[in-house]
N, C-alpha and C positions, 0 to 999 in steps of 0.2 A: 897548659896545653900546648904552648910554643915548645916547650923543652920536651914534649913528647908524654907527658903525664896525662892520664885520664881523668879530667876534672869533672866532667858530666858523662853520665852514662845514659846514652840514647835508648829509649825504649818504646815499644809499640809503634804508633804511626810515625814517630821522629825518625826511627831507624829507616822505615822504608822510604820516608822522603829524602834522607840523607843519602841513601845509597841511589836513588833514583835520580837525583842532581848530580851526583858524582858521575854517574854514567853518561848522563846528557851533556854536562860542561865539558867532559874530555873528548867528546866528539864534535862539539860545535866548531864551525870554521867560518871564514869571511863569507864563503857562498852559502853556507848552511847554518844561518844564525838561529839560535835558540832563544826562546823566552819561556821562563817557568813562573807561573803563579802559585804561590802557596798560602792558602787561606786558613786562619785559625783566629779563635777568640783569645781573650786575655788569659795568660797562664798555660797555653798550649805548646810552648817551647819553641816560638818562632825565632827568638833571639839566640837561643841555645843551639839550635841547628844552624843558624846563620854563623855564629862564631865556630862551632865545628868544621863547618864547611870552609870558612876562612883558613884554618889552620891546615887541614887536609889538603886543600887544592894549592895552597903556597908551599907546602912540602913537595908536592909533585910537580913543581916548577912552572905552574900557571900563573900568570899575573893577574892577582885577585884582589879585590878592595871592599871593605866593607863601608856601606853608604847609608846615611840617615840624613833625613831633614832636621830631626831635633839633635841639639848639640849634647844633651845630657848624657845619653847612653856612650856616645863616643868619648866624652870627656872621662866618664868613669872607667871605661874600658882602657883608656889610655893611661890613666894613673895607676891601674893595676899592673901595667906592663912597663913601667918606667923602671924597675930594677932588672928586667929582662933583656930589653931592647934598648938601642939608642934611640934619641928622640926622632931623628929623621926617618929610621926604619918604621916607628910607631906611626908616623904621619903618613908614610907610604901606604899603610894597610888600612887607615880610616879616613874617611872624607865626608864632606856635607854634599847634598843632592844638587847643589848649583854649581859644582866645580867642572862641569862637562860641556860648558858653552862653546869652547874652541877647541875641544879634544879631537885628535885624529880619528877617523872612523876605524872601529875594530882594534884599538890598541891594547885593549884589556881583553884578557880571556874570559874573566868572570866578573861581574859586578853584583854583590849581594846587597840588595837594597831592603834593610829592614825598615819598619814602620812606613810602608809604602803608601799608606793612606794619607800621609802628611805632605806627600810631594806637591809642589807648587808648580803653576804654569811658567811663570817668569822667575828669574834669579836676581841675586844681587841685593845689596842692602836697601835699596829703593825699590825693588821689584821691577827694574826696568831693563833687565838683561836676558838675552837668550830668546828662545821662542817657546819651548815646552820641555820640562825637565824628564818626563817620562821618554819622550821621543830623543832626546839628547843621550839619555842613558844607554837605550837600546842601540843606537848609532855607534855609540863608544865602545862596545863590547861585543865579542863573539857569542856570549851567553850572559842574559841579564836575568836575575833571580828575584822575584818581587814577593816579599813576606808582607801580607796585608789583613786588615780587619776593618772593613768599612765602617763598622760602628763605633770606630775610634777617630773620625774625622772631627777635629775639634775647632776649626776656623772656617770661615767661608772660601778662604784661599785654597783649602785642601782639594786637589783634584785627583787625588789617588783612588780611583775606582777601577774595578776588574775590566769594565767595558771599555774604559778609556786606554787601559795597558793594551788590551787586545786590538783595538783600533790601530793604535800606533804600531804595533809589533806587525800586523798583517801589511801596514803600509809600507814596512821596510823589509817585506819577505822574510820574516822569521816565523818559525814554527812554534805555536803556543801549546804548552803543556800545563794542566792545572791539578794541584795536588790540595789536599785537606788535612790539616792537623786538628783532630777532634778531642782527643784526651786532655783532660783539664788536670793540671798538676799544682796550679795557685789556688788561693781561696780554699784550702782544705781539701783541695781535689774534687770539690762539689761542683757538678754540672747544675745541678738543682739550683744554687746560689745565682749562678749567671742568668738562668731563666726567671727567678723571682725577681732579680735585680731589674730585667728589662721590662717585666710586668708592672714592678712597683713604680718605676720611672715614668711609666707610660710610653715607653719606646715600641713595644709589641706586646700583644696579649699572649699569654702563655697560661699552662693549667696550674702553675706555681703561685697560688695565692698567698700562701703562708710559708715561712722559713722555719724550718727545724734546726735551731741553733745548736743541736747536738752535733749537726753535720759541719757548720762552720760558725765561729764565734762573732756575731753581729750583736752590737748593742746600741741603744740610745741613750745618750746623757741629757740630763737637765739643764747642764751648764757647760760652757766652753772650758771653765777652769777645770772642772772635774775630769773632762776628757783628755786635756792636756797633762793633768797630773798622773793620770793612768798611763798615757803614752810614755811619758817621761820615766815612769817605773819600769815599764817594759823594755825601755831603750838600755838600761843598766845591764841587762842580760848579754846583749853582743852588738850594741850600737845599730839596732835594726828596727826601730820604730819612729815614725815622723807624724806630724801633723800637716795636713794640707786644706786648702779652702779653695771654694770658687773665687775668682778673681773680682771681687765687689768692693774692694776697698783700694783707695788712691795710695800710690806708692811714694809716700811723704818722705821716708827715710833714705831714699835716692839722693836727695839733696842735702839731708839733714840726718846725720847719723845717729843723732839723739832723739830723733822723732819716732813715734809709733805709728803704725799703719792700720791695724785691726784693733777696733775698740768695741767691746761687747760687755753685757752685764753692767750698764752705766758706768763703764770705766774701769771695773774691777778686773776685767780681762783686757790686757794690752800686749800686742806682739808686733814684731816686725816681719815683713816679707824676706824671704832668704836671699832675693835676688841680687843683692850689692856684695854682700860679704863672701859667700862661697859659691856663687853662681850655679854653674852646671854641676859642681860636686857637692852640692849641699846634702844630697841623699847620703853620702858617706863620710861628710866632714864631721870632726869631733865637735862636740857642744852645738851642733846646728839643730838639736831636737828642741831648742828654745824658739827657734823661728819657725814660721809657717811656709811651707812650700806651695807652689800653683802647680797647673797643668803643665806648664812649659818646662819645668825642672823635674818631673816625676814620670812623664809619659815615656814608655818604654823600659822602665826600671821597677824594682820591686823591694818591699820590706817585709818583715815578719809581721809587724803590727802597723796599720795605717789608721789614723784619726781623721775624719773628713768634717769641715765646717761648712754647712750649706748656706750660702749666701742668700740675700733677698732676690736673687735672680731667679730662684726656684722656690715656690711654695704650694701648699695643698689647700684648696677648699672644696669641702664637701666631697672628698674622696677623688678629686680630679687635679692631676698635677699641673700646674700653670708656671709657664716662663715669662720673664720680663727683661729683655736684653738691655734696656736703658739703665737697670740696676747694676750692670757690668761697671767696672772702673773705667774711667776715659780711656786710660792708656791701653786697656784691653781691649776696648770697643774698636779702637784703631787697629789692633794687632789681629784679633780673632774675627771681627765683624766688619772687615773694611768693605765699605760700599752698601752697607745695610740701609743708611739713611736715603741714599739715592734710589734704592730699590723700593723703600717705602713709598716713595712719590709716585714711582710708575706701576708697582705692583704690590701693594701692601699686604696681601694675604700671602704671597709668594715668600716676601720678607719675614713675615712672621712665622711661617712654617720652617724657613731655613735657619732662623735664629733658634727656634724651638728644639730643632735637631742638634744643633751646635751644642747648646746649654745641657741637654739631657746626655749627649754623648759624653760631655765633659764630666759630669757627675759619675756616669758609668765608668769611666776611665780611672777617676780618682778611687772610687769605691772597689775596684779591682785590682788595686797595687798591694794588698796585704795577703800574704801567704797563709798566716794563721788566724787573722782577725780584721775586722773592719768595724771601728767605733764612729759613731755619727752624733753631731749636734747641729741645731737649727735653731737661730734665736725666735723663729715662729712657733708658737706653741702646738697650733693645729697640725704643722707639718711633722713635728716631733711624735704627737699623738698618732698620725697616720702610719709612720714606720714603725712605731712600737706595736701598734693594732695588727701588723701584718707578721708579727713574729709568734711563734710557739710560746707557751708560758715560760719555759726556760730562758727564752732570750730577753725577756724583761729585765731592764737595768735596775738592780735593787737601790741604786741611789734615789 
């Protein structure tokens, strides 16, 4: 795209949003600041539109930057560009959401904020810098574009909500415009799958009680070993199949590269988290299919086939999805559920509701990374039976 090639063809509402943002961005000024909110679910093309805009706005001479809280998408895009641009040029085009603490007002023409639901209030390694990332981004640019899916908030520190963006935009005198990306291009293009998933995970009630797997290939496996074996076979096609899991196992291999992290089936299934070896590039790194990814290294990215291991933080009893935040690994409770124990002391019901939302959103996000298929395993038999029972006959796993 940087060279002028048409890598992604925009269609339907993607094209409408793209042209609308171009028109708005090119007319924004210091005294006529603009904020654009683009809402869309998984696979609706938010990142595709963002990257197309990055290229076109840069070509038009506007100082533009792609911004994301999550490092994984930035790392993948940078890796793809290493043969096209110098490292300094790439770094100038991509940045983290906490980089605008001391930025001069309106120094950027356009900031394209992908995965805006992941924005935090404070910045820095210890979360003690700055005032508010949303406010700082809007202050720093004449036009700020926020791509958002509130159902992908996966930590308690995620403040990216549309109401929050509008509040800061209005306080800074910016005109707010909202668009929606509705057409589904991931998950087999099946909007029904997303509705079924929301219903099945207990996120919201929909009319989609059963999933016809002729629309989207969803399977439930009896063992993690079988699931991983199938994903490894699928990966031989074009290195686009990975296994991910809820972050419910401690990261032992961080300090001991010979140690394993995930143990299932009485030790027959032993795998390591990907976090040490490939980091943010795990989803495209050669041979990384043998490792297991987590929400922090796959959100904002996609593969053809995703295998999801459901941990003990989510189980089903008598048809009711239950969540248990203390089943999360210690490291992830500190990262994703910061402050939950304190909230339990002051308002236990609010704490449980917040943790429930985070855990369900996490599995929703993991289960929508696959373009062609999603394969699932849970060590809990009743949970496996629950998922399998909500598939049409064609979707039952023959194993």
